MDAnalysis code that builds the backbone (N, CA, C; Angstrom):
import MDAnalysis as mda
import numpy as np

u = mda.Universe.empty(540, n_residues=180, atom_resindex=np.repeat(np.arange(180), 3), trajectory=True)
u.add_TopologyAttr("name", ["N", "CA", "C"] * 180)
u.add_TopologyAttr("resid", np.arange(1, 181))
u.add_TopologyAttr("resname", ["UNK", "UNK", "UNK", "UNK", "UNK", "UNK", "UNK", "UNK", "UNK", "UNK", "UNK", "UNK", "UNK", "UNK", "UNK", "UNK", "UNK", "UNK", "UNK", "UNK", "UNK", "UNK", "UNK", "UNK", "UNK", "UNK", "UNK", "UNK", "UNK", "UNK", "UNK", "UNK", "UNK", "UNK", "UNK", "UNK", "UNK", "UNK", "UNK", "UNK", "UNK", "UNK", "UNK", "UNK", "UNK", "UNK", "UNK", "UNK", "UNK", "UNK", "UNK", "UNK", "UNK", "UNK", "UNK", "UNK", "UNK", "UNK", "UNK", "UNK", "UNK", "UNK", "UNK", "UNK", "UNK", "UNK", "UNK", "UNK", "UNK", "UNK", "UNK", "UNK", "UNK", "UNK", "UNK", "UNK", "UNK", "UNK", "UNK", "UNK", "UNK", "UNK", "UNK", "UNK", "UNK", "UNK", "UNK", "UNK", "UNK", "UNK", "UNK", "UNK", "UNK", "UNK", "UNK", "UNK", "UNK", "UNK", "UNK", "UNK", "UNK", "UNK", "UNK", "UNK", "UNK", "UNK", "UNK", "UNK", "UNK", "UNK", "UNK", "UNK", "UNK", "UNK", "UNK", "UNK", "UNK", "UNK", "UNK", "UNK", "UNK", "UNK", "UNK", "UNK", "UNK", "UNK", "UNK", "UNK", "UNK", "UNK", "UNK", "UNK", "UNK", "UNK", "UNK", "UNK", "UNK", "UNK", "UNK", "UNK", "UNK", "UNK", "UNK", "UNK", "UNK", "UNK", "UNK", "UNK", "UNK", "UNK", "UNK", "UNK", "UNK", "UNK", "UNK", "UNK", "UNK", "UNK", "UNK", "UNK", "UNK", "UNK", "UNK", "UNK", "UNK", "UNK", "UNK", "UNK", "UNK", "UNK", "UNK", "UNK", "UNK", "UNK", "UNK", "UNK", "UNK", "UNK", "UNK", "UNK"])
u.atoms.positions = np.array([
    [3.350, 4.986, -10.225],
    [4.156, 3.904, -10.746],
    [4.819, 4.353, -12.034],
    [6.073, 4.541, -12.004],
    [6.805, 4.966, -13.188],
    [7.534, 3.752, -13.762],
    [7.681, 3.775, -15.089],
    [8.352, 2.658, -15.752],
    [9.815, 2.556, -15.351],
    [10.250, 1.351, -15.159],
    [11.656, 1.084, -14.910],
    [11.894, -0.400, -15.115],
    [13.127, -0.774, -15.129],
    [13.486, -2.170, -15.344],
    [13.086, -2.994, -14.117],
    [12.467, -4.156, -14.368],
    [12.098, -5.079, -13.295],
    [13.292, -5.988, -13.035],
    [13.702, -6.109, -11.780],
    [14.815, -6.988, -11.439],
    [14.464, -8.433, -11.772],
    [15.460, -9.192, -12.227],
    [15.253, -10.582, -12.638],
    [14.639, -11.409, -11.508],
    [15.107, -11.222, -10.271],
    [14.600, -11.973, -9.120],
    [13.115, -11.695, -8.909],
    [12.711, -10.432, -9.037],
    [11.309, -10.069, -8.832],
    [10.428, -10.620, -9.951],
    [10.901, -10.550, -11.191],
    [10.124, -11.075, -12.316],
    [9.985, -12.591, -12.220],
    [11.045, -13.275, -11.808],
    [10.985, -14.727, -11.629],
    [9.995, -15.099, -10.522],
    [10.046, -14.383, -9.404],
    [9.113, -14.652, -8.303],
    [7.675, -14.380, -8.734],
    [7.461, -13.299, -9.496],
    [6.108, -12.982, -9.981],
    [5.601, -14.065, -10.924],
    [6.459, -14.560, -11.795],
    [6.062, -15.613, -12.738],
    [5.696, -16.893, -11.992],
    [6.485, -17.265, -10.996],
    [6.165, -18.454, -10.187],
    [4.833, -18.271, -9.466],
    [4.619, -17.091, -8.887],
    [3.359, -16.840, -8.193],
    [2.183, -16.792, -9.165],
    [2.404, -16.297, -10.366],
    [1.334, -16.292, -11.378],
    [0.934, -17.720, -11.730],
    [1.907, -18.619, -11.802],
    [1.611, -20.042, -12.064],
    [0.777, -20.649, -10.945],
    [1.000, -20.213, -9.713],
    [0.284, -20.756, -8.546],
    [-1.063, -20.087, -8.311],
    [-1.290, -18.942, -8.927],
    [-2.483, -18.144, -8.649],
    [-3.773, -18.883, -8.988],
    [-4.824, -18.553, -8.243],
    [-6.138, -19.128, -8.507],
    [-6.653, -18.732, -9.881],
    [-6.324, -17.536, -10.331],
    [-6.785, -17.049, -11.627],
    [-5.703, -16.205, -12.292],
    [-5.642, -16.290, -13.603],
    [-4.727, -15.479, -14.393],
    [-5.582, -14.712, -15.398],
    [-5.471, -13.390, -15.360],
    [-6.274, -12.531, -16.224],
    [-5.371, -11.743, -17.167],
    [-5.955, -11.298, -18.244],
    [-5.316, -10.322, -19.132],
    [-4.021, -10.818, -19.772],
    [-3.837, -12.123, -19.883],
    [-2.612, -12.638, -20.481],
    [-1.376, -12.383, -19.638],
    [-1.536, -12.359, -18.311],
    [-0.427, -12.009, -17.417],
    [0.773, -12.942, -17.552],
    [0.545, -14.247, -17.644],
    [1.680, -15.168, -17.766],
    [2.438, -14.936, -19.071],
    [1.711, -14.743, -20.141],
    [2.365, -14.479, -21.422],
    [3.164, -13.181, -21.350],
    [2.600, -12.169, -20.696],
    [3.279, -10.886, -20.537],
    [4.606, -11.090, -19.804],
    [4.588, -11.861, -18.715],
    [5.790, -12.062, -17.904],
    [6.846, -12.899, -18.624],
    [6.425, -13.750, -19.535],
    [7.362, -14.629, -20.252],
    [8.042, -13.951, -21.434],
    [7.534, -12.822, -21.872],
    [8.136, -12.139, -23.017],
    [9.547, -11.682, -22.674],
    [10.464, -11.789, -23.645],
    [11.847, -11.366, -23.381],
    [11.953, -9.913, -22.921],
    [11.067, -9.047, -23.407],
    [11.137, -7.637, -23.043],
    [10.371, -7.302, -21.762],
    [9.822, -8.291, -21.083],
    [9.008, -8.040, -19.877],
    [9.765, -7.252, -18.820],
    [11.041, -7.524, -18.650],
    [11.826, -6.831, -17.624],
    [11.906, -5.329, -17.890],
    [11.689, -4.924, -19.118],
    [11.748, -3.508, -19.467],
    [10.399, -2.821, -19.297],
    [9.357, -3.563, -18.971],
    [8.003, -3.007, -18.895],
    [7.559, -2.823, -17.451],
    [8.478, -2.354, -16.611],
    [8.163, -2.173, -15.215],
    [7.343, -0.937, -14.962],
    [6.989, -0.701, -13.755],
    [7.304, -1.515, -12.588],
    [6.378, -2.721, -12.483],
    [6.634, -3.527, -11.520],
    [5.806, -4.673, -11.184],
    [4.934, -4.242, -10.007],
    [3.674, -4.690, -9.994],
    [2.752, -4.300, -8.931],
    [2.414, -5.496, -8.038],
    [2.056, -5.219, -6.793],
    [1.636, -6.256, -5.849],
    [0.567, -5.664, -4.938],
    [-0.439, -6.461, -4.637],
    [-1.511, -6.020, -3.754],
    [-1.985, -7.189, -2.919],
    [-2.842, -6.893, -1.924],
    [-3.375, -7.943, -1.054],
    [-4.891, -7.841, -1.006],
    [-5.539, -8.937, -1.343],
    [-6.976, -9.060, -1.136],
    [-7.143, -9.609, 0.277],
    [-7.447, -8.744, 1.204],
    [-7.542, -9.108, 2.615],
    [-9.005, -9.316, 2.976],
    [-9.357, -10.567, 3.256],
    [-10.729, -10.934, 3.615],
    [-10.875, -11.042, 5.123],
    [-12.107, -10.816, 5.598],
    [-12.389, -11.101, 7.001],
    [-12.583, -12.615, 7.141],
    [-12.657, -13.080, 8.368],
    [-12.749, -14.531, 8.609],
    [-14.040, -15.165, 8.067],
    [-15.093, -14.373, 7.887],
    [-16.337, -14.915, 7.329],
    [-16.307, -14.947, 5.799],
    [-15.277, -14.350, 5.212],
    [-15.106, -14.263, 3.759],
    [-16.263, -13.525, 3.090],
    [-16.811, -12.545, 3.798],
    [-17.905, -11.736, 3.258],
    [-17.504, -10.274, 3.068],
    [-16.352, -9.890, 3.599],
    [-15.874, -8.512, 3.507],
    [-14.420, -8.513, 3.034],
    [-14.042, -7.421, 2.388],
    [-12.659, -7.235, 1.937],
    [-12.193, -5.864, 2.409],
    [-10.927, -5.784, 2.781],
    [-10.325, -4.540, 3.255],
    [-9.801, -3.751, 2.059],
    [-10.281, -2.518, 1.919],
    [-9.881, -1.656, 0.803],
    [-9.382, -0.313, 1.319],
    [-8.634, 0.370, 0.473],
    [-8.193, 1.724, 0.773],
    [-8.804, 2.671, -0.262],
    [-9.121, 3.878, 0.174],
    [-9.726, 4.863, -0.716],
    [-8.618, 5.737, -1.300],
    [-8.118, 5.309, -2.451],
    [-7.044, 6.022, -3.142],
    [-7.582, 7.370, -3.622],
    [-6.766, 8.421, -3.602],
    [-7.250, 9.759, -3.955],
    [-7.985, 9.864, -5.292],
    [-7.580, 9.127, -6.307],
    [-8.309, 9.202, -7.582],
    [-8.714, 7.846, -8.133],
    [-8.215, 6.745, -7.590],
    [-8.636, 5.414, -8.045],
    [-9.879, 4.928, -7.313],
    [-10.251, 5.590, -6.235],
    [-11.382, 5.132, -5.435],
    [-10.971, 3.949, -4.571],
    [-11.932, 3.094, -4.241],
    [-11.684, 1.963, -3.351],
    [-10.961, 0.854, -4.102],
    [-9.760, 0.533, -3.636],
    [-8.921, -0.499, -4.253],
    [-8.231, -1.310, -3.160],
    [-7.735, -2.477, -3.529],
    [-6.970, -3.295, -2.587],
    [-5.666, -2.580, -2.238],
    [-5.196, -2.713, -0.996],
    [-3.903, -2.126, -0.632],
    [-2.801, -2.731, -1.498],
    [-1.943, -1.895, -2.021],
    [-0.873, -2.407, -2.875],
    [-0.053, -1.294, -3.466],
    [0.894, -1.690, -4.287],
    [1.752, -0.708, -4.929],
    [2.881, -1.370, -5.672],
    [3.913, -0.617, -5.861],
    [5.059, -1.027, -6.659],
    [6.014, -1.928, -5.878],
    [6.578, -2.894, -6.570],
    [7.628, -3.739, -6.001],
    [8.924, -2.945, -6.066],
    [9.506, -2.700, -4.910],
    [10.736, -1.920, -4.836],
    [11.955, -2.788, -5.153],
    [13.062, -2.167, -5.565],
    [14.296, -2.929, -5.813],
    [14.674, -3.774, -4.588],
    [15.055, -5.013, -4.841],
    [15.453, -5.922, -3.778],
    [14.302, -6.680, -3.139],
    [13.077, -6.399, -3.548],
    [11.896, -7.072, -2.996],
    [11.331, -8.086, -3.982],
    [10.666, -9.088, -3.439],
    [9.816, -9.942, -4.258],
    [8.417, -9.335, -4.242],
    [7.559, -9.714, -5.169],
    [6.191, -9.207, -5.123],
    [5.481, -9.541, -3.804],
    [5.713, -10.723, -3.264],
    [5.087, -11.119, -1.994],
    [5.536, -10.188, -0.861],
    [6.819, -9.875, -0.797],
    [7.322, -8.960, 0.232],
    [6.723, -7.565, 0.058],
    [6.633, -7.121, -1.183],
    [6.059, -5.801, -1.457],
    [4.588, -5.754, -1.039],
    [3.853, -6.828, -1.299],
    [2.432, -6.872, -0.940],
    [2.260, -6.743, 0.576],
    [3.039, -7.492, 1.348],
    [2.955, -7.408, 2.819],
    [3.313, -6.012, 3.311],
    [4.363, -5.437, 2.721],
    [4.782, -4.088, 3.104],
    [3.685, -3.078, 2.790],
    [3.134, -3.141, 1.587],
    [2.088, -2.196, 1.184],
    [0.833, -2.342, 2.054],
    [0.451, -3.570, 2.384],
    [-0.706, -3.789, 3.256],
    [-0.484, -3.081, 4.589],
    [0.695, -3.240, 5.161],
    [1.003, -2.601, 6.438],
    [1.058, -1.076, 6.302],
    [1.756, -0.578, 5.279],
    [1.878, 0.868, 5.103],
    [0.521, 1.540, 4.893],
    [-0.365, 0.887, 4.154],
    [-1.627, 1.526, 3.786],
    [-2.772, 1.273, 4.763],
    [-2.647, 0.231, 5.607],
    [-3.753, -0.083, 6.527],
    [-3.309, -0.276, 7.968],
    [-2.021, -0.492, 8.211],
    [-1.543, -0.807, 9.552],
    [-1.710, -2.270, 9.909],
    [-2.229, -3.079, 8.994],
    [-2.477, -4.499, 9.254],
    [-1.240, -5.318, 8.873],
    [-0.779, -6.119, 9.833],
    [0.284, -7.082, 9.561],
    [-0.378, -8.444, 9.444],
    [-0.166, -9.101, 8.310],
    [-0.823, -10.387, 8.085],
    [0.100, -11.318, 7.323],
    [-0.059, -12.593, 7.616],
    [0.619, -13.614, 6.821],
    [-0.180, -13.802, 5.544],
    [0.500, -13.853, 4.428],
    [-0.178, -14.068, 3.162],
    [-0.333, -15.563, 2.926],
    [-1.476, -15.949, 2.368],
    [-1.691, -17.353, 2.043],
    [-0.693, -17.783, 0.976],
    [-0.369, -19.069, 0.947],
    [0.618, -19.586, -0.002],
    [0.165, -19.356, -1.438],
    [-1.109, -19.615, -1.707],
    [-1.645, -19.478, -3.061],
    [-2.090, -18.036, -3.304],
    [-1.509, -17.379, -4.303],
    [-1.976, -16.033, -4.638],
    [-3.375, -16.070, -5.252],
    [-4.064, -14.962, -5.211],
    [-5.407, -14.872, -5.777],
    [-5.358, -14.786, -7.295],
    [-4.558, -13.852, -7.814],
    [-4.614, -13.577, -9.247],
    [-3.332, -12.945, -9.759],
    [-3.170, -13.063, -11.064],
    [-2.135, -12.343, -11.796],
    [-2.854, -11.533, -12.868],
    [-2.459, -10.276, -13.011],
    [-3.134, -9.384, -13.960],
    [-2.120, -8.546, -14.729],
    [-2.607, -7.933, -15.793],
    [-1.869, -6.888, -16.492],
    [-2.867, -5.763, -16.668],
    [-2.560, -4.610, -16.076],
    [-3.482, -3.483, -16.173],
    [-2.759, -2.178, -15.915],
    [-3.438, -1.103, -16.260],
    [-2.865, 0.225, -16.079],
    [-3.358, 0.819, -14.767],
    [-2.440, 1.367, -14.004],
    [-2.769, 1.982, -12.727],
    [-2.949, 3.492, -12.853],
    [-2.787, 3.996, -14.082],
    [-2.941, 5.424, -14.343],
    [-3.269, 5.574, -15.831],
    [-4.223, 6.433, -16.183],
    [-4.617, 6.544, -17.592],
    [-3.499, 6.990, -18.531],
    [-2.491, 7.673, -18.012],
    [-1.395, 8.155, -18.851],
    [-0.216, 7.190, -18.906],
    [-0.332, 6.057, -18.251],
    [0.785, 5.100, -18.213],
    [0.374, 3.771, -18.822],
    [1.368, 3.052, -19.324],
    [1.079, 1.763, -19.945],
    [0.782, 0.712, -18.878],
    [0.194, -0.367, -19.319],
    [-0.166, -1.463, -18.414],
    [1.086, -2.167, -17.900],
    [0.955, -2.739, -16.726],
    [2.038, -3.486, -16.107],
    [1.462, -4.722, -15.420],
    [2.309, -5.675, -15.138],
    [1.879, -6.913, -14.487],
    [1.786, -6.713, -12.980],
    [0.878, -7.464, -12.377],
    [0.723, -7.415, -10.932],
    [0.248, -8.750, -10.390],
    [0.571, -8.995, -9.145],
    [0.114, -10.202, -8.448],
    [-0.745, -9.765, -7.275],
    [-1.908, -10.394, -7.137],
    [-2.814, -10.150, -6.008],
    [-2.675, -11.322, -5.047],
    [-2.237, -11.016, -3.828],
    [-2.062, -12.039, -2.802],
    [-3.288, -12.079, -1.907],
    [-3.343, -13.074, -1.041],
    [-4.486, -13.289, -0.161],
    [-4.076, -13.273, 1.298],
    [-4.954, -12.692, 2.116],
    [-4.805, -12.750, 3.571],
    [-6.204, -12.830, 4.161],
    [-6.300, -13.471, 5.316],
    [-7.560, -13.551, 6.049],
    [-7.261, -13.084, 7.471],
    [-7.971, -12.038, 7.899],
    [-7.772, -11.466, 9.238],
    [-9.131, -11.141, 9.845],
    [-9.145, -10.902, 11.132],
    [-10.378, -10.495, 11.800],
    [-10.688, -9.038, 11.518],
    [-11.977, -8.717, 11.428],
    [-12.375, -7.330, 11.177],
    [-12.017, -6.404, 12.331],
    [-11.693, -6.983, 13.467],
    [-11.333, -6.161, 14.620],
    [-9.881, -5.702, 14.572],
    [-9.141, -6.122, 13.543],
    [-7.760, -5.659, 13.398],
    [-7.777, -4.138, 13.344],
    [-6.930, -3.521, 14.145],
    [-6.909, -2.061, 14.202],
    [-6.339, -1.504, 12.903],
    [-7.102, -0.617, 12.265],
    [-6.670, -0.006, 11.020],
    [-5.955, 1.305, 11.315],
    [-4.793, 1.466, 10.697],
    [-4.017, 2.706, 10.801],
    [-3.648, 3.111, 9.379],
    [-4.619, 3.695, 8.660],
    [-4.381, 4.021, 7.250],
    [-3.404, 5.168, 7.052],
    [-2.869, 5.225, 5.832],
    [-2.012, 6.343, 5.452],
    [-2.835, 7.630, 5.447],
    [-2.187, 8.729, 5.695],
    [-2.851, 10.028, 5.686],
    [-3.456, 10.284, 4.301],
    [-4.722, 10.666, 4.273],
    [-5.389, 10.980, 3.018],
    [-5.862, 9.786, 2.219],
    [-5.732, 8.596, 2.787],
    [-6.135, 7.381, 2.081],
    [-6.804, 6.439, 3.082],
    [-8.082, 6.704, 3.432],
    [-8.778, 5.895, 4.431],
    [-8.846, 4.415, 4.047],
    [-8.914, 3.570, 5.058],
    [-9.081, 2.126, 4.864],
    [-10.383, 1.710, 5.533],
    [-11.088, 0.767, 4.910],
    [-12.359, 0.307, 5.471],
    [-12.713, -1.066, 4.898],
    [-13.538, -1.779, 5.667],
    [-14.062, -3.076, 5.222],
    [-15.273, -2.838, 4.329],
    [-15.340, -3.573, 3.230],
    [-16.466, -3.479, 2.301],
    [-17.069, -4.857, 2.081],
    [-18.399, -4.888, 2.047],
    [-19.107, -6.136, 1.776],
    [-18.867, -6.538, 0.322],
    [-18.644, -7.826, 0.111],
    [-18.434, -8.323, -1.248],
    [-19.719, -8.349, -2.064],
    [-20.867, -8.341, -1.387],
    [-22.136, -8.390, -2.122],
    [-22.714, -7.000, -2.396],
    [-21.953, -5.964, -2.104],
    [-22.389, -4.590, -2.384],
    [-21.299, -3.875, -3.192],
    [-21.684, -3.217, -4.277],
    [-20.679, -2.541, -5.107],
    [-20.028, -1.357, -4.395],
    [-18.829, -1.021, -4.842],
    [-18.132, 0.163, -4.366],
    [-17.520, 0.848, -5.587],
    [-17.192, 2.123, -5.442],
    [-16.587, 2.888, -6.536],
    [-15.082, 2.683, -6.516],
    [-14.554, 2.118, -7.602],
    [-13.121, 1.893, -7.682],
    [-12.645, 1.832, -9.119],
    [-11.367, 2.021, -9.310],
    [-10.726, 2.067, -10.622],
    [-10.848, 0.749, -11.371],
    [-10.780, -0.365, -10.652],
    [-10.792, -1.680, -11.281],
    [-12.171, -2.314, -11.092],
    [-13.047, -2.088, -12.055],
    [-14.447, -2.500, -11.949],
    [-14.614, -4.004, -11.761],
    [-13.731, -4.811, -12.321],
    [-13.861, -6.268, -12.228],
    [-13.419, -6.842, -10.884],
    [-12.717, -6.048, -10.090],
    [-12.139, -6.595, -8.859],
    [-13.174, -7.156, -7.890],
    [-14.303, -6.492, -7.704],
    [-15.278, -6.990, -6.737],
    [-15.745, -8.395, -7.113],
    [-16.062, -8.611, -8.378],
    [-16.505, -9.942, -8.803],
    [-15.373, -10.963, -8.713],
    [-14.172, -10.547, -9.024],
    [-13.012, -11.450, -8.907],
    [-12.776, -11.813, -7.440],
    [-12.873, -10.821, -6.564],
    [-12.697, -11.073, -5.132],
    [-13.809, -11.979, -4.599],
    [-15.007, -11.740, -5.057],
    [-16.152, -12.554, -4.637],
    [-15.938, -14.020, -5.046],
    [-15.476, -14.234, -6.276],
    [-15.182, -15.592, -6.745],
    [-14.074, -16.223, -5.909],
    [-13.071, -15.445, -5.594],
    [-11.966, -15.944, -4.776],
    [-12.470, -16.362, -3.398],
    [-13.341, -15.556, -2.793],
    [-13.914, -15.903, -1.491],
    [-14.698, -17.208, -1.579],
    [-15.404, -17.420, -2.678],
    [-16.131, -18.692, -2.862],
    [-15.167, -19.866, -2.954],
    [-14.062, -19.687, -3.672],
    [-13.049, -20.734, -3.760],
    [-12.498, -21.054, -2.373],
    [-12.179, -19.994, -1.616],
    [-11.633, -20.202, -0.273],
    [-12.648, -20.891, 0.631],
    [-13.887, -20.442, 0.561],
    [-14.952, -21.019, 1.384],
    [-15.149, -22.494, 1.059],
    [-15.028, -22.850, -0.210],
    [-15.229, -24.227, -0.640],
    [-13.985, -25.086, -0.525],
    [-12.896, -24.510, -0.041],
    [-11.667, -25.289, 0.093],
    [-11.032, -25.609, -1.243],
    [-11.393, -24.845, -2.280],
    [-10.867, -25.113, -3.611],
    [-9.630, -24.300, -3.932],
    [-9.211, -23.459, -3.021],
    [-8.105, -22.550, -3.294],
    [-6.846, -23.206, -3.791],
    [-6.601, -24.466, -3.438],
    [-5.369, -25.114, -3.851],
    [-5.474, -25.714, -5.257],
    [-6.696, -25.818, -5.814],
    [-6.820, -26.428, -7.138],
    [-7.510, -25.544, -8.159],
    [-8.338, -24.608, -7.730],
    [-9.099, -23.796, -8.686],
    [-8.180, -22.858, -9.453],
    [-8.458, -22.669, -10.726],
    [-7.643, -21.782, -11.550],
    [-8.503, -21.265, -12.690],
    [-8.553, -19.957, -12.820],
    [-9.280, -19.342, -13.932],
    [-8.315, -18.970, -15.020],
    [-8.831, -18.779, -16.205],
    [-7.958, -18.401, -17.303],
    [-8.369, -17.092, -17.938],
    [-9.422, -16.492, -17.445],
    [-9.849, -15.240, -18.042],
    [-10.996, -14.653, -17.275],
    [-11.564, -13.598, -17.855],
    [-12.672, -12.914, -17.184],
    [-13.967, -13.648, -17.375],
])
């Protein structure tokens, strides 16, 4: 993810989705509202893909980030939601409809040598029998939410677990976190 200007349409869509998200972490909304936010690109999008029992999440084994949610950079002309669906398909072979309510908005660094950027985590629920066709060199697999995995974003498992509880309890349309 290299820095570049974020298109106004993509930043506006990300801000709207951040408002709708179940949780907002790391001051993501404030980051997106800053006048200079468009200069702090790229924008990131990922998908927290749960199985129908809401006990497993689909992750990809990134070459140096470890197990992370499928995702990546929002390309020119895309909204974050479109980028998330594209990245999910490219990295796992899974085509899924994303839930209306996003899981989270974050600001974090995807590489130790690069500055932090904003990202939106979307939600999908699919059957574990969905055929996985991962990218070469980046395996995809289902992971239990109650068992740790090695990944770049240490807080993600607990955040995903909380999100699964919200979904299980039918609270997804009203629950909203404000921090870690």
